[in-house]
Structure formats: structure tokens, C-alpha cells
Phi, psi and omega in degrees: 000128170285158185292336177289326174290320177301315180292332179286317176306312176298319176302314181299320187287319175304308182298321177300316178298311182293327178279335175281347185277137185264099185277330184293331179291337189248002180222104181287142176089002179284115185251150174081179181273139177277136179255138176234131181234132172251120179072205182288134181281154179297141174302138178090348175269136179267140175270127179243156172267154006288139186235139165238127175236144179241134180223138163298136174296154178294354175287149182291166175277120191266147174236076194306319187266352177083330183245344183292166178262358184266132182238163170208154178212158172260146169231159186236130172259118185242132177242148182229124178224159167245136184201136178281342179260120185297316180300318182293319181296319184290320172302309180295319176303314179301310180300316184294317180305307184295317187289322172304316176292328176297321179302321180286325183278357175299320172232096189288001179250007186039056176067039171082005183276340179228156169290316185196154166221141185218150173282138176240333179210150176222136176246103186293158187304142181208162175291135181249083179305324184292340179278309188161163178298138184062030178257129192234141179221155174212173183206159180224121171263136186230146169255132181247127172251131182217158176264143175201135177230117176288113184249000000 
């Protein structure tokens, strides 16, 4: 298996976990159909709020020991919601980002595609003025460890 295939398998499993999770039961006040984007969105498709987006961090995929089969990378989960009440908007954005990471951590091996996934940072909900009025965002950074040997 090539490294690109391994990474695609991880992305596919992340998408399956996030799309199969029931957010509305755990987030009071979450309205509308949740949009989920993994990586860059496809041309021509509009992202609508509420939104959960997952991006591989711009940092490189690391092989810390250089000879080990264990690799790791960071991914970022970002939530965006629109709400006219600032307090509620911040709370829902925070809850949505955290629930996204919880969905991935229910099975920390992502059905055997990775060795482990852990939360490393959390950015609570805040108003995102650069996106538009009444838009709130939050984020969670996670570290993903996986095994890969180039044969």
C-alpha cells in the first residue's frame, strides 16, 4: 500500500465516523442539517452552516524516529455556526467542535486504520467577524498516529 492510499483510508474512516455520529442529541440548540467537509471542498459546492470541517494541519506527516513504522500528523476540526445570540452561538460552536472530536475518539483506532487519535488543543467558540455577522467558530486539534512501512 502506498502512503497516499494509507492517508486516503484514514480520511475515509474519519468521514464515516463524523457522518455517522448523532450530534443533535448531544448539542441543545443545534439547528439545520450539518454539513461536513473533509479536506478542501469540491469546486462548485457551497458549504452551509452548521458546518464541521476537518483539515490535515499544514505541518508535515512525521516519522519521529526515522526508522520506525509509526508516523503521526495533526488534524484540525473546525465548527462554524450562525446564531443571533452571541452566548448561544459560542456555546454551540464549542460543543460542535468538541463533539466532532468525541465522534473520532469513540473508537480511537478508527476501525484499525490508525494506532491512536488524541486531542491536543481546544479553541473555544468565538465570533468569526471575517466570515460574517453572527457567525461563530471553534476548533479542536488532534494528533493521529498510524503505522506505515514503505516496502
